[in-house]
GUTI-439557 format. One record per residue (C-alpha): x, y, z; chain; residue number from 1. Coordinates in Angstrom, 2 decimals. Example, Ala and Ser with C-alpha at 12.3 -4.5 7.8 and 13.67 -1.06 7.14 Angstrom:
BEGIN
       c1       c2       c3  mol  seq
    12.30    -4.50     7.80    A    1
    13.67    -1.06     7.14    A    2
This chain:
BEGIN
       c1       c2       c3  mol  seq
   197.27    66.11    35.25    A    1
   196.16    63.22    37.48    A    2
   197.44    63.13    41.07    A    3
   200.24    60.54    41.38    A    4
   200.61    57.99    44.18    A    5
   204.06    56.81    45.44    A    6
   203.75    53.72    43.24    A    7
   202.78    55.74    40.20    A    8
   205.65    58.19    40.86    A    9
   208.11    55.30    40.77    A   10
   206.60    54.04    37.53    A   11
   206.62    57.56    36.17    A   12
   210.39    57.76    36.71    A   13
   210.74    54.53    34.72    A   14
   208.57    55.97    31.98    A   15
   210.68    59.15    31.83    A   16
   213.86    57.15    31.46    A   17
   212.35    55.05    28.65    A   18
   210.18    57.54    26.77    A   19
   211.33    60.94    27.89    A   20
   207.96    62.37    29.07    A   21
   207.96    64.51    32.21    A   22
   204.15    64.81    32.42    A   23
   201.08    63.17    30.93    A   24
   201.46    63.55    27.14    A   25
   198.79    64.71    24.74    A   26
   198.28    63.08    21.33    A   27
   199.62    65.09    18.37    A   28
   200.14    63.04    15.22    A   29
   197.65    60.21    15.96    A   30
   199.84    57.53    14.37    A   31
   200.28    53.90    15.36    A   32
   203.79    54.60    16.66    A   33
   202.49    57.44    18.85    A   34
   199.69    55.14    20.14    A   35
   202.25    52.54    21.17    A   36
   204.44    55.22    22.81    A   37
   201.53    56.67    24.76    A   38
   200.35    53.21    25.86    A   39
   203.88    52.41    26.99    A   40
   203.91    55.57    29.09    A   41
   200.63    54.73    30.88    A   42
   201.58    51.08    31.41    A   43
   204.84    52.11    33.12    A   44
   203.35    55.01    35.06    A   45
   200.09    53.61    36.49    A   46
   198.64    50.31    37.76    A   47
   195.48    48.40    36.83    A   48
   193.45    50.30    39.45    A   49
   194.03    53.47    37.43    A   50
   193.12    51.60    34.24    A   51
   189.85    50.52    35.85    A   52
   189.13    54.11    36.94    A   53
   189.68    55.43    33.41    A   54
   187.52    52.74    31.78    A   55
   184.58    53.07    34.21    A   56
   184.21    56.72    33.13    A   57
   182.87    55.31    29.86    A   58
   179.09    54.72    30.40    A   59
   179.33    51.49    28.40    A   60
   181.48    49.94    31.16    A   61
   179.59    51.18    34.25    A   62
   178.20    47.65    34.91    A   63
   181.69    46.23    35.48    A   64
   182.56    48.10    38.68    A   65
   182.47    44.84    40.72    A   66
   185.07    43.14    38.49    A   67
   188.59    42.93    39.89    A   68
   191.05    45.55    38.60    A   69
   193.53    42.96    37.28    A   70
   191.11    42.06    34.47    A   71
   191.01    45.64    33.15    A   72
   194.66    45.32    32.00    A   73
   195.59    48.26    29.72    A   74
   192.10    48.80    28.32    A   75
   191.55    51.85    30.54    A   76
   194.70    53.52    29.22    A   77
   193.37    53.19    25.66    A   78
   190.18    54.90    26.81    A   79
   192.28    57.66    28.42    A   80
   194.26    58.18    25.20    A   81
   191.02    58.39    23.24    A   82
   189.54    60.90    25.71    A   83
   192.65    63.09    25.42    A   84
   191.98    63.67    21.71    A   85
   193.64    60.79    19.86    A   86
   192.20    60.44    16.32    A   87
   191.31    56.74    16.07    A   88
   190.99    56.82    12.26    A   89
   192.11    53.17    11.90    A   90
   189.62    51.97    14.56    A   91
   192.32    50.21    16.65    A   92
   191.20    51.64    19.98    A   93
   187.56    50.93    19.13    A   94
   188.46    47.31    18.36    A   95
   190.30    46.84    21.66    A   96
   187.54    48.49    23.68    A   97
   185.00    46.11    22.11    A   98
   187.27    43.23    23.06    A   99
   187.54    44.63    26.59    A  100
   183.76    44.71    26.89    A  101
   183.52    41.08    25.74    A  102
   186.25    39.91    28.14    A  103
   184.81    41.74    31.13    A  104
   181.32    40.42    30.34    A  105
   182.64    36.86    30.31    A  106
   184.50    37.40    33.60    A  107
   181.43    38.93    35.24    A  108
   179.24    36.03    34.06    A  109
   181.77    33.53    35.39    A  110
   181.91    35.28    38.78    A  111
   178.12    35.32    39.00    A  112
   177.96    31.60    38.22    A  113
   180.55    30.82    40.89    A  114
   178.64    32.90    43.40    A  115
   175.38    31.18    42.49    A  116
   177.00    27.75    42.85    A  117
   178.16    28.65    46.36    A  118
   174.68    29.85    47.29    A  119
   173.08    26.70    45.86    A  120
   175.56    24.52    47.76    A  121
   174.70    26.31    51.01    A  122
   170.98    25.80    50.34    A  123
   171.48    22.11    49.57    A  124
   173.55    21.72    52.73    A  125
   170.83    23.35    54.82    A  126
   168.12    21.19    53.22    A  127
   170.17    18.07    53.90    A  128
   170.64    19.03    57.53    A  129
   166.92    19.76    57.93    A  130
   166.14    16.31    56.55    A  131
   168.56    14.73    59.02    A  132
   166.84    16.56    61.88    A  133
   163.39    15.34    60.81    A  134
   164.60    11.76    60.46    A  135
   166.39    11.67    63.80    A  136
   164.07    13.70    65.97    A  137
   160.80    13.29    64.03    A  138
   160.31    17.05    64.16    A  139
   157.44    18.32    61.95    A  140
   157.84    21.12    59.41    A  141
   155.87    23.54    61.60    A  142
   158.27    23.10    64.51    A  143
   161.28    23.54    62.18    A  144
   159.83    26.90    61.12    A  145
   159.19    27.86    64.73    A  146
   162.80    26.98    65.57    A  147
   163.93    29.67    63.12    A  148
   161.49    32.23    64.51    A  149
   161.91    31.62    68.24    A  150
   165.65    31.34    68.79    A  151
   165.47    32.83    72.27    A  152
   163.89    29.59    73.50    A  153
   167.07    27.73    72.60    A  154
   165.77    25.64    69.69    A  155
   168.51    26.84    67.34    A  156
   171.28    25.53    69.59    A  157
   169.60    22.11    69.78    A  158
   169.13    22.13    66.03    A  159
   172.85    22.76    65.48    A  160
   173.81    20.02    67.92    A  161
   171.91    17.51    65.76    A  162
   174.82    17.66    63.30    A  163
   177.00    15.55    65.63    A  164
   174.20    13.06    66.33    A  165
   176.20    10.11    64.98    A  166
   178.51    10.09    67.99    A  167
   177.60     9.07    71.52    A  168
   178.74    12.44    72.88    A  169
   176.61    14.30    70.30    A  170
   173.46    12.35    71.19    A  171
   174.05    12.99    74.88    A  172
   174.52    16.73    74.28    A  173
   171.24    16.89    72.31    A  174
   169.42    15.08    75.11    A  175
   170.80    17.48    77.73    A  176
   169.83    20.51    75.63    A  177
   166.33    19.11    75.07    A  178
   165.94    18.64    78.84    A  179
   166.91    22.27    79.43    A  180
   164.41    23.50    76.81    A  181
   161.68    21.25    78.25    A  182
   162.22    22.78    81.67    A  183
   162.04    26.27    80.18    A  184
   158.86    25.49    78.19    A  185
   157.13    23.98    81.23    A  186
   157.94    27.08    83.27    A  187
   156.51    29.28    80.48    A  188
   153.30    27.23    80.45    A  189
   152.84    27.65    84.22    A  190
   153.30    31.43    84.07    A  191
   150.14    33.48    83.67    A  192
   151.68    35.99    81.28    A  193
   153.28    33.37    79.03    A  194
   150.65    33.93    76.32    A  195
   152.00    37.42    75.74    A  196
   155.15    35.99    74.13    A  197
   154.14    32.48    72.98    A  198
   150.83    30.82    72.28    A  199
   149.93    28.07    74.73    A  200
   149.26    25.64    71.87    A  201
   152.76    26.21    70.51    A  202
   154.33    25.69    73.95    A  203
   152.40    22.45    74.51    A  204
   153.48    21.20    71.10    A  205
   157.10    22.07    71.85    A  206
   156.83    20.23    75.16    A  207
   155.57    17.11    73.38    A  208
   158.32    17.31    70.77    A  209
   161.04    17.73    73.40    A  210
   159.74    14.66    75.25    A  211
   159.76    12.75    71.96    A  212
   163.27    13.98    71.21    A  213
   164.54    12.84    74.62    A  214
   162.96     9.43    74.06    A  215
   164.60     9.13    70.62    A  216
   168.00    10.05    72.07    A  217
   167.65     7.42    74.80    A  218
   166.74     4.77    72.20    A  219
   169.71     5.70    70.03    A  220
   172.09     5.65    72.99    A  221
   170.79     2.22    73.98    A  222
   171.12     0.86    70.42    A  223
   174.67     2.18    70.15    A  224
   175.62     0.51    73.43    A  225
   174.19    -2.81    72.20    A  226
   175.97    -2.56    68.86    A  227
   179.43    -1.99    70.31    A  228
   181.33    -5.25    69.66    A  229
   183.19    -6.72    72.60    A  230
   186.81    -7.23    71.74    A  231
   188.09   -10.46    73.17    A  232
   191.73   -10.86    73.91    A  233
   193.15   -13.76    72.01    A  234
   195.99   -15.84    73.28    A  235
   199.17   -15.46    71.26    A  236
   199.53   -18.02    68.54    A  237
   201.87   -20.85    69.35    A  238
   204.79   -21.04    66.99    A  239
   205.16   -24.33    65.24    A  240
   208.36   -26.19    66.17    A  241
   211.06   -25.90    63.53    A  242
   211.97   -29.15    61.80    A  243
   215.76   -28.84    61.91    A  244
   216.42   -31.92    59.79    A  245
   214.21   -30.53    57.03    A  246
   215.91   -27.13    57.31    A  247
   219.45   -28.53    56.82    A  248
   218.47   -31.06    54.13    A  249
   220.10   -28.95    51.39    A  250
   223.32   -28.16    53.30    A  251
   226.40   -29.64    51.62    A  252
   229.42   -30.60    53.79    A  253
   232.10   -33.28    54.13    A  254
   230.68   -35.89    56.47    A  255
   233.94   -37.91    56.85    A  256
   237.61   -36.94    56.58    A  257
   240.43   -39.50    56.37    A  258
   242.50   -37.73    59.05    A  259
   239.94   -35.74    61.06    A  260
   237.29   -38.44    61.22    A  261
   233.55   -37.83    61.23    A  262
   232.19   -34.27    60.87    A  263
   229.61   -32.82    63.20    A  264
   226.04   -32.79    61.90    A  265
   224.66   -29.74    60.08    A  266
   221.90   -29.54    62.72    A  267
   224.49   -28.23    65.22    A  268
   224.79   -25.04    63.14    A  269
   221.24   -23.97    64.10    A  270
   221.23   -21.98    67.33    A  271
   225.02   -21.88    67.78    A  272
   226.82   -18.65    68.80    A  273
   230.24   -19.65    67.42    A  274
   231.35   -22.25    64.91    A  275
   234.51   -23.48    63.10    A  276
   234.42   -24.73    59.51    A  277
   237.45   -26.17    57.68    A  278
   237.17   -26.05    53.86    A  279
   240.41   -27.92    53.06    A  280
   242.55   -24.77    52.98    A  281
   241.07   -22.15    55.33    A  282
   239.77   -22.39    58.86    A  283
   236.64   -20.26    59.13    A  284
   235.48   -18.81    62.43    A  285
   231.83   -17.70    62.53    A  286
   230.50   -15.45    65.34    A  287
   226.76   -14.70    65.54    A  288
   225.31   -11.18    65.55    A  289
   224.12    -9.50    68.76    A  290
   220.84   -10.90    70.09    A  291
   220.81   -13.53    67.32    A  292
   222.02   -17.08    66.76    A  293
   223.55   -18.75    63.74    A  294
   221.05   -20.26    61.34    A  295
   220.91   -22.02    57.99    A  296
   219.02   -21.17    54.83    A  297
   219.48   -23.32    51.73    A  298
   223.22   -24.10    51.57    A  299
   224.47   -21.05    53.51    A  300
   225.05   -19.94    57.09    A  301
   223.25   -16.73    58.09    A  302
   223.07   -14.35    61.08    A  303
   226.87   -14.16    61.49    A  304
   228.67   -10.91    62.26    A  305
   230.69   -10.05    59.14    A  306
   232.96    -7.63    61.07    A  307
   234.05   -10.21    63.67    A  308
   233.86   -13.44    61.67    A  309
   236.98   -14.26    59.66    A  310
   239.14   -17.06    58.22    A  311
   242.85   -17.93    58.16    A  312
   244.92   -20.20    55.95    A  313
   245.96   -23.45    57.70    A  314
   248.56   -25.52    55.83    A  315
   248.98   -28.44    58.27    A  316
   246.04   -30.81    58.83    A  317
   247.43   -31.79    62.24    A  318
   246.70   -28.23    63.41    A  319
   242.97   -28.77    62.74    A  320
   243.14   -32.10    64.63    A  321
   244.62   -30.33    67.65    A  322
   241.86   -27.69    67.60    A  323
   239.18   -30.39    67.59    A  324
   240.55   -31.92    70.80    A  325
   240.66   -28.63    72.78    A  326
   238.02   -26.86    74.87    A  327
   236.04   -23.85    73.67    A  328
   238.33   -21.17    75.12    A  329
   241.45   -23.08    74.05    A  330
   240.15   -23.33    70.48    A  331
   239.70   -19.54    70.32    A  332
   243.18   -18.95    71.76    A  333
   244.83   -21.35    69.30    A  334
   242.95   -19.74    66.39    A  335
   244.22   -16.29    67.45    A  336
   247.81   -17.63    67.54    A  337
   247.70   -18.73    63.90    A  338
   250.14   -16.45    62.06    A  339
   248.10   -15.78    58.93    A  340
   246.19   -12.85    57.48    A  341
   242.54   -12.57    58.51    A  342
   240.16   -12.62    55.58    A  343
   236.41   -11.99    55.46    A  344
   234.11   -14.98    55.21    A  345
   230.88   -15.74    53.42    A  346
   228.26   -18.20    54.56    A  347
   228.33   -20.56    51.58    A  348
   229.06   -24.24    52.27    A  349
   230.14   -26.99    49.83    A  350
   231.21   -30.65    49.75    A  351
   234.72   -29.83    51.01    A  352
   233.57   -28.08    54.23    A  353
   234.24   -29.99    57.46    A  354
   232.12   -28.85    60.44    A  355
   233.83   -28.35    63.81    A  356
   231.51   -27.44    66.72    A  357
   232.96   -24.94    69.19    A  358
C-alpha cells in the first residue's frame, strides 16, 4: 500500500464513506462497474500529483515529467488500476491512456512554443537596444562585443544607461559614466603593466569611443535645450460686455397698468439681488442665490433661491401701490405682514407680470 499524506488521508476517509474500502482495493471481476468504483476510490483518495507519479512509471510517458500535474487528471489512476491486474478486455483503459498521451503531447508542445516566444522576444528586445546604442553613440560592433567581455571596465553600466537616453537626465548620466570610464582607460594606458589585462590597441580605441560618446551627449543636450519651447504667459481674455437689451428682448411683462402706472424695465432684473413681481393675483418675491445675482434667460428669471423666494396672494391693488412707494426695507417688512400662505415661485414671466424694483 502507498504511504498516505495528510491530504490523501482526508480523501481516503471520504472514499471509505462513499465506497466502503479501508485500503487500496485490488481488481477482481474486471467489469465496467468495478472500473468506475476503483476510479472513484483513487479520485477521492489522492490528488493529481499522485496521478502524475503513477503515469510516469509507464515508459511511454517519461517525456512528460516537466508538464504540470493538473494536466494528468485521472489518467494516472487508470494506469495504477491496470498495473494492479485489471483485465482491460474492452480496451477502455488503453483508449484513455492513448488520449492522455495525445493531450499531454499537445500541452507540452504549447508550453515549448510559449517558452520559445519569450526567448525570441528577449532576443528581439536586446537587438533593438543594441541598435539604439549604435545609433546614439556610434559604437562599432567590435566595441559592443568588447563591452560584453570586459564588464569590469564599466562598459556594461554605460550600455544599460543608454536605455534612458531620451531624457535630459539620462543623457547626463551617460556622459558622466563615459567620463569616469575615460579616466579609468587613460590610467590603464599610462600603467606599464596594463598590457597584461588589456591590449593597448583596445584601450586606445575605447578612449576614442568614450570621447566620441561624450561629444554626442553634449550635442544632444544642446539640441534638447534649443528645442524646448518657451511658454509665454498670455493675458486673460477680456470678456465681451453683455448686451442687456438683447438679452431681455424675449421677456414678456406688463409695461403699463391702469392703477399702478408704468412698470420698471426688464433690464433692471439683470444683476439685482431682490425683486418684486405682481402677476395680477400674487405678489412674487425673488431673492438671489449666494454669490450670484438674478439674471434672465429667454422669458424666465434664473439664479433665484427657491428655498427663500416665495409668493403671496394680494387681493387689493392699493396694497401693491403702497409697496411701490416705500423704501427697500419697508417693502420687505410690509410683504412679511401680508397674512397669506407662502407658496413657491417659478421664474416664468408673462404679459400679466408687472415689475417692481426693490
